[in-house]
Each structure stands twice: as C-alpha cells, then as structure tokens.
C-alpha positions in Angstrom: 0.0 0.0 0.0 1.3 3.5 -0.8 1.0 6.4 1.6 0.6 10.0 0.4 0.3 13.3 2.1 3.1 15.2 3.9 3.3 14.6 7.6 6.1 14.4 10.2 7.2 10.8 10.8 8.0 10.1 14.4 11.2 8.0 14.4 11.6 8.1 18.1 8.7 5.9 19.2 10.4 3.3 21.3 7.3 1.2 21.8 7.2 0.5 18.0 11.0 0.2 17.8 11.3 -2.5 20.5 8.0 -4.2 20.3 9.8 -7.3 19.0 11.9 -7.6 22.2 10.9 -9.2 25.4 11.9 -7.5 28.7 14.7 -10.1 29.1 16.0 -9.4 25.6 15.7 -5.6 26.2 17.7 -5.8 29.4 20.4 -7.9 27.7 20.7 -5.3 24.9 20.9 -2.5 27.5 23.9 -4.2 29.2 25.6 -4.8 25.8 25.3 -1.2 24.7 26.3 0.2 28.1 29.5 -1.8 27.9 30.1 -0.9 24.2 29.9 2.8 25.0 33.1 2.5 27.1 35.6 2.8 24.3 38.7 1.7 26.0 37.0 -1.4 27.4 35.7 -2.4 24.0 39.2 -2.0 22.6 40.8 -4.1 25.3 38.2 -6.9 25.3 38.0 -7.1 21.5 41.8 -7.6 21.2 41.8 -10.1 24.0 38.9 -12.0 22.4 40.8 -12.2 19.1 43.7 -13.8 20.8 41.5 -16.2 22.7 39.7 -17.2 19.5 43.1 -17.7 17.8 44.2 -19.9 20.7 40.9 -21.7 20.7 40.3 -21.2 24.4 37.2 -23.3 25.5 34.1 -21.3 26.1 35.1 -18.1 24.2 33.0 -18.9 21.2 29.9 -19.6 23.3 30.4 -16.3 25.2 30.7 -14.3 22.0 27.7 -16.0 20.5 25.5 -15.2 23.5 26.5 -11.6 23.6 27.8 -9.6 20.6 27.0 -12.3 18.0 23.3 -12.6 19.0 22.9 -8.9 19.1 24.5 -8.0 15.7 24.8 -11.1 13.6 22.0 -13.0 11.9 23.6 -16.4 12.1 26.8 -18.5 11.4 25.2 -19.9 8.2 22.6 -18.8 5.7 20.0 -21.2 7.1 20.6 -19.8 10.6 19.5 -16.4 9.4 16.0 -17.7 8.4 14.4 -17.0 11.8 15.7 -13.4 11.9 14.6 -12.8 8.3 11.1 -14.2 9.0 10.7 -12.1 12.2 11.7 -9.0 10.3 9.4 -9.8 7.4 6.5 -10.3 9.9 6.9 -6.6 10.8 7.2 -5.4 7.2 11.0 -5.1 7.2 13.2 -6.4 4.4 16.6 -8.1 4.8 19.9 -7.5 3.0 22.2 -10.5 3.4 25.8 -9.6 4.2 28.6 -12.1 4.4 30.8 -10.8 7.2 34.2 -12.4 6.4 37.0 -9.9 5.9 40.7 -9.9 5.2 41.2 -13.0 3.0 43.8 -12.9 0.2 44.5 -16.4 -1.1 42.9 -17.2 -4.5 41.2 -20.3 -2.9 39.7 -18.0 -0.2 38.5 -15.5 -2.8 36.8 -18.3 -4.8 35.2 -19.5 -1.6 33.9 -16.0 -0.9 32.4 -15.9 -4.4 30.7 -19.2 -3.8 29.2 -17.9 -0.5 27.9 -14.8 -2.3 26.5 -17.0 -5.0 24.7 -19.2 -2.5 23.4 -16.1 -0.7 21.9 -14.8 -4.0 20.0 -18.1 -4.5 19.0 -18.2 -0.9 17.6 -14.7 -1.1 15.7 -15.5 -4.3 13.9 -18.4 -2.6 12.6 -16.3 0.4 10.1 -13.5 1.0 11.5 -10.2 2.2 15.2 -10.7 1.1 15.6 -8.5 -2.0 19.3 -7.7 -1.5 22.7 -9.4 -1.1 25.7 -7.3 -0.2 29.0 -7.8 -2.0 32.5 -6.7 -0.7 35.0 -6.5 -3.6 37.9 -7.0 -1.2 36.4 -10.4 -0.5 36.8 -11.2 -4.3 40.2 -9.6 -4.7 43.5 -9.3 -2.8 43.9 -5.8 -1.4 47.3 -5.2 -2.9 45.8 -5.9 -6.4 43.0 -3.4 -5.8 45.5 -0.8 -4.7 47.7 -1.3 -7.7 44.8 -1.1 -10.1 43.5 2.0 -8.4 46.9 3.6 -8.5 47.2 3.0 -12.2 50.3 0.9 -11.8 51.5 -1.3 -14.6 50.4 -4.7 -13.7 52.4 -7.9 -14.1 51.1 -10.6 -16.3 50.1 -12.6 -13.2 48.3 -9.5 -11.8 46.4 -9.1 -15.1 45.2 -12.6 -14.9 44.1 -12.2 -11.3 42.3 -8.9 -12.1 40.5 -10.6 -14.9 39.5 -13.3 -12.5 38.1 -10.7 -10.1 35.9 -9.3 -12.9 34.7 -12.8 -13.8 33.8 -13.5 -10.2 31.8 -10.3 -9.9 30.2 -10.7 -13.3 29.1 -14.2 -12.5 27.4 -12.9 -9.3 25.7 -10.0 -11.1 24.5 -12.3 -13.9 22.9 -14.7 -11.4 21.4 -11.8 -9.4 19.9 -10.3 -12.6 18.3 -13.7 -13.6 16.8 -14.2 -10.1 15.9 -10.5 -9.7 18.0 -10.1 -6.5 19.7 -6.7 -6.0 23.4 -6.3 -5.1 24.8 -3.6 -2.9 28.5 -3.3 -3.7 30.3 -1.9 -0.6 32.6 1.1 -0.7 36.0 0.6 0.9 39.2 2.4 1.6 39.9 5.3 -0.8 43.2 3.7 -2.1 41.1 0.7 -3.3 38.0 2.6 -4.4 38.9 3.7 -8.0 39.2 0.0 -9.0 36.0 -0.8 -7.3 34.2 2.1 -9.0 35.3 1.0 -12.4 34.1 -2.5 -11.8 30.8 -1.5 -10.5 30.1 0.9 -13.3 30.9 -1.8 -15.8 28.4 -4.1 -14.1 25.7 -1.4 -13.9 26.2 -0.8 -17.6 25.7 -4.6 -18.2 22.9 -5.3 -15.8 21.0 -2.1 -15.0 19.4 -1.6 -18.4 15.8 -1.9 -17.6 15.8 -2.2 -13.7 18.4 -1.6 -11.0 20.3 -4.8 -10.0 23.7 -3.4 -9.1 24.2 -0.5 -6.6 27.3 1.6 -6.2 28.1 2.9 -2.6 28.9 6.5 -2.2 30.8 7.6 1.0 29.8 11.1 1.6 32.4 11.7 4.3 34.7 12.0 1.3 34.7 15.6 -0.1 34.7 14.4 -3.7 31.8 12.0 -3.5 28.8 14.3 -4.0 30.3 15.5 -7.3 31.1 11.9 -8.2 27.5 10.9 -7.5 26.3 13.5 -9.9 28.9 12.6 -12.6 27.9 8.9 -12.2 24.3 9.9 -12.9 25.2 11.8 -16.0 27.4 8.9 -17.2 24.5 6.5 -16.6 22.2 8.7 -18.7 24.6 9.0 -21.6 25.4 5.3 -21.5 21.8 4.2 -21.2 21.6 2.5 -17.9 20.0 3.1 -14.5 22.0 4.1 -11.5 21.9 2.3 -8.2 23.1 4.6 -5.4 23.6 3.4 -1.8 24.5 6.5 0.3 26.6 6.1 3.5 28.7 8.5 5.5 31.7 6.3 5.7 33.4 3.6 7.8 37.1 4.3 7.7 37.6 7.8 9.0 40.5 7.4 11.4 42.2 4.9 9.0 41.9 7.4 6.1 43.2 10.4 8.0 46.1 8.4 9.4 47.2 7.1 6.1 47.0 10.5 4.5 49.2 11.9 7.3 51.7 9.1 7.1 52.1 9.3 3.3 51.9 13.1 3.1 48.9 13.7 0.9 45.7 15.6 1.6 43.0 13.6 3.4 40.0 12.7 1.2 37.8 13.1 4.2 35.8 16.2 5.1 37.3 18.3 7.8 34.1 18.4 9.9 31.1 16.2 10.5 28.9 19.1 9.5 30.4 19.1 6.0 29.7 15.3 5.8 26.1 15.8 6.9 25.6 18.6 4.4 26.9 16.5 1.5 24.9 13.5 2.6 21.6 15.4 2.8 22.4 17.1 -0.5 22.9 13.7 -2.1 19.5 12.6 -0.8 17.9 15.7 -2.4 19.6 14.9 -5.7 18.6 11.3 -5.7 14.9 12.1 -5.0 14.9 14.8 -7.7 16.1 12.1 -10.2 14.3 9.1 -8.7 13.3 7.8 -12.1 16.9 7.3 -13.1 18.4 6.6 -9.7 17.4 3.9 -7.3 18.3 5.2 -3.8 19.2 3.3 -0.6 19.8 5.6 2.3 22.0 3.4 4.5 22.3 5.5 7.6 21.7 5.6 11.4 21.3 9.4 11.3 17.8 10.2 12.4 17.9 13.7 10.9 18.8 12.4 7.5 16.1 9.7 7.7 13.5 12.4 8.6 14.7 14.6 5.8 14.3 11.8 3.3 10.7 11.0 4.5 9.8 14.7 4.0 11.5 14.8 0.6 9.5 11.8 -0.5 6.2 13.2 0.7 6.8 16.7 -0.7 7.5 15.1 -4.1 4.1 13.3 -3.8 5.9 10.0 -4.3 4.6 6.7 -2.9 6.4 5.9 0.3 7.0 2.3 -0.9 8.4 3.3 -4.3 11.0 0.7 -5.4 13.6 3.4 -5.9 13.3 4.8 -2.4 14.8 2.7 0.4 16.3 2.9 3.9 18.7 0.5 5.5 20.2 0.0 9.0 22.3 -2.7 10.6 20.7 -5.7 12.3 20.7 -5.1 16.1 21.0 -1.3 15.8 18.9 1.6 14.5 15.6 -0.1 15.4 14.1 3.3 16.2 14.6 4.1 12.5 13.9 0.8 10.8 10.8 -0.2 12.7 9.2 3.2 12.7 9.9 3.7 9.0 8.4 0.3 8.2 5.3 1.1 10.4 4.9 4.3 8.4 4.9 2.5 5.0 8.5 3.1 3.8 10.8 0.5 2.4 12.9 -0.3 5.5 15.7 -2.9 5.4 18.1 -4.5 7.9 21.6 -5.5 7.0 21.7 -9.1 8.2 25.3 -10.2 8.6 26.1 -13.9 8.6 29.3 -16.0 8.9 31.3 -18.0 11.4 32.4 -16.4 14.7 36.0 -16.6 13.6 35.2 -14.9 10.3 32.8 -12.1 11.5 34.5 -11.1 14.7 36.9 -8.7 12.9 33.8 -7.2 11.3 32.3 -6.6 14.8 35.5 -4.9 16.0 35.5 -2.6 12.9 31.8 -1.7 13.6 32.7 -0.9 17.2 35.6 1.2 16.2 33.8 3.2 13.5 30.8 3.9 15.8 33.1 5.1 18.5 35.0 7.3 16.1 32.3 8.7 14.0 28.7 8.5 15.3 28.6 7.6 19.0 25.7 5.4 18.0 26.2 3.1 21.0 25.3 5.8 23.5 22.1 6.5 21.6 21.2 2.8 21.4 21.7 2.5 25.1 19.6 5.6 25.9 16.7 4.5 23.7 16.5 1.1 25.2 16.6 2.4 28.8 13.8 4.8 27.8 11.7 1.9 26.5 12.3 -0.2 29.7 11.2 2.8 31.8 8.1 3.2 29.6 7.2 -0.5 30.2 7.8 -0.3 33.9 5.5 2.8 34.2 2.6 1.7 32.1 
C-alpha cells in the first residue's frame, strides 16, 4: 500500500522500535550497549577475544555467541538467518544478506567468498523479504591488487590474470542476481582501493541495469569528492543508457583514512568536519529524490535527521512511500528506532543481516565498534533509547 500526504514521521517511538523484544532481551541489549559505549573497554576486550579465538580457548565462542554475536549477527550460516529474516518480514522489514568475512587474500579463499555470495543470492531469491545481497569486492580480490589497479600501476602478467578473475567473479554474481531479480549492494571501501571498485561497479551497472536496477554503487559522503562523483555517475548513466543504483553512506574508515594521508603526506580525502559530511549526505538525498526515475536510492544511515529529511522529501514530491527506488537501510541489532518506525509508516525499510562463522565475522564486529566510537557515537544513543523503553514499560 502506498501512503501519500506530507506529515512528520515520528522515528523516536520506542514502543514501536522495540515491540519485538521481550523484557529479558531488552535488558540484555541495554547491558551490551552500556559496555560498548566504554571505548577503552571495547578495545581491550575485543583484542583479547581475538587472541582467545586464535588460541581456541574453550568457552570463548559460546560467550561471544551469547552476547555480541546474537545482538549484531543473523547467524553463522545462511540457514541460521532464516528465523531473523522471518521475524523482520512479519513486521514489514526487508533483509539484506551480508557475508561478514574480511581480510582473506589467497585465491582459494577469494573463490570461496564468491561461492558464498552466489549461494546467498540463490538463498535470497527463494525467500520472501530478502531482495538484496551485499558484496564486498575485497572479498573477491586481494587488497594489494585493488591498490595497484586504483593507483594505475603497470600490472604484471600474473596480476592481469588475477584482475580478470576478479571481474569474472563479480560478473558471475551479477548475472545470477539479474536472472533471479536479486539486487546487489556493492560496498565502498578504503579510498586507495576505491577507484578500482568504482570502475568494476560501473561496468556491471552498464551490463545489468538496463531496464531495472540490480547493481548498486556505494557513495561515501564523508569524502569531499563523492557528491560530485554521484552527480557525474548519474550523468554517465544517462549518456550510456543505464539506471544508477546509489547506496549512500557517510563512511566507515575515518581514522584509517586520515592516518594514512598523514603518514604518506597527501591531503586527506575526508571532510574536515562532520557538519560538512552531513551537508553532503543530505544534498545527495535531495539529488537522488529529484532524479528518482533514473536513480534507485538506498539511504544506509543511522542518522535520524537524514532519515527524517528523506521522509519529507518523498512526501513533498508526492511519491509513494514504498516506491521501489526509495529505500532505507540500517544494521541488524542497531537503529531499530529508524527501521521499525519507517516500516510502520509504510516506507521500504531494510536490515543488514550479517552472517558468517564467529572466527570470520568477529573482525567485522570490531570494525563496527571502532567506527561507531570514532564517527557517530551510536552506541550511546542505542543505550539511551532502550533504557527509555524499559522505563516506559515499567511505568505503564
């Protein structure tokens, strides 16, 4: 059902946001977010847990599974995500499957990641409410190869073969997704990898986004050049005759980007202030809504102000709230105030449902903790909202 008419959408309703949680589950989440807000403690415990996992200390896997894993991860396998996917779908929320393994470099591991993405695409096609699979190009290519291609270095004969293999892996995934009508969100990564990723994704969009959007490029608006790049991508898509898929994020590697720029003596690609990032992000939302017929937008953000802005843009343009080109996305286990209230108001709301073994996805969890501490302070907000909901329940 489509909703029309401009009205303020309340994204702070904790009763709607946490209706899916029992009191016990809510208390557990409160404890987790209270601890995760203590930055130094998260840093110490996460490094310790990595060592304990490496040493295979008994009980560590079970402890992680009962705490961080259950809060933020959909399951160790695709089949384990089914319950979470069904629970979300029952509340009108879509799922985007995200294989959480990071940091593999051997060709056999890259092929294995391709196979996992391929299975995820087929898994998604067979289930209601799973229109998207997320792809990380660094899971299909060694990082040094991405850096060399991005840096326009002359590749060795062996590197040329490996790069061709990367393209083949991605093309095979895009072809399968197009046949099964599953959308692919291609992650953005570090700036020194990104040019190679951009070229690959634009090639795939040209091949597979002719009549509908299958492939989405991710634009990191904490980079000062990305708003202009979004607009040039759109113009290129028009001239080349394909539709643009645009997933908008602020960015996940702020400290890493600034540190590398300082060490290597080049200007940081990152905006100097958060206000500049926010300005570009919201300007990108405006641009995508203005061109919604040629651009399929996914606003992947935990920023309430940006989400509210997009709801108003959609309504002021008299567009259906559930238009296929207008989408919101938040991480599983976080941002429930946004996801559940958006879904309840008739918007396309999606959860990133990460899956993978504890050994594979724990580095992902650490990175999420680091970036939230460095960029958004989301954990504090998550804690405060859950405490507010618990008090509401106790006082009713």
